[in-house]
N, C-alpha and C positions, 0 to 999 in steps of 0.2 A: 753128529751127522756133520754141522756143516763145517768141521777140520776133516771129516773124512772124505768129504766129497771134492773140500780145496786140494788134497793131497792125490786124488784121482786126476784130477783135472790137470794136476802140473806132474803128471806119471811117476810119483813117489809109491813104492811099493808098501800095503799093506798089511803085516804078517799074521796081526789078532786083531781083531774087532772089526766097530768098535761092539763096545760089550761091558760090563759091570761085576766090577771082584764083588765073590760075596764075602771075602773076610773082612774088605774095607766099606764096602758101597762106593768104592770109586770107580765113575766111567774113565775109560780109556781106549786108547788106539797105541797100538803098537806099528811103527812104522821103520822103513830101513832109511838111512841115511846115506848120502854122497860116497862114504868111506866102507859103506858095507856095515857097519854098525847095525844095532835095533837101537830104536830111541822109544819111551814109552810117554803119549801125554794124555796128562790126566787131570781130572778133577772132582771137586765133592767126597776127597779120602775123611770119614770118621774119624771123629778125635775119640782119645781113649781116657776113659776115668778110671785113673790107677784103682781108686777106691773101690768102684763098681766091677771090674773087668773080670771077666771068667774066661780065663782059655777053651779054647776050640779047639778039634781038632778037624781037619777036610779028609775024607776020600781021595786018592788018585782017581777022578771021575771028571767031566768035560762040565760038570756043574760046579764042580770045588774050583774051576777057574773062572766061569762064566756065569752069571745069573740067568744072560740073556739066550744063551746055547751057542755063541762065537767058540769055535775052539781053536786051540793055540798048538793044533799041527803043524801051522807054517812058520813058527819061532825061526826056526833055521835059515837064513838066508840061501838061496838055489834051491831049496825044498819044494 
């Protein structure tokens, strides 16, 4: 949230987040850089133990992108 507040203060456009990815558990924030590219700032990515890992499949629904309810619809700059 501190990063989100800082970007807001600097008038940087946030396009997704803050949120938490259900696939990795990472907390994230996507924002638009000065050249129009979208960047992801994240932390807390879980490690995968290859021996114990079981593949999962996520439906194409909002919860599959963010456990906290943020919606990825603003990912396209200018949208």
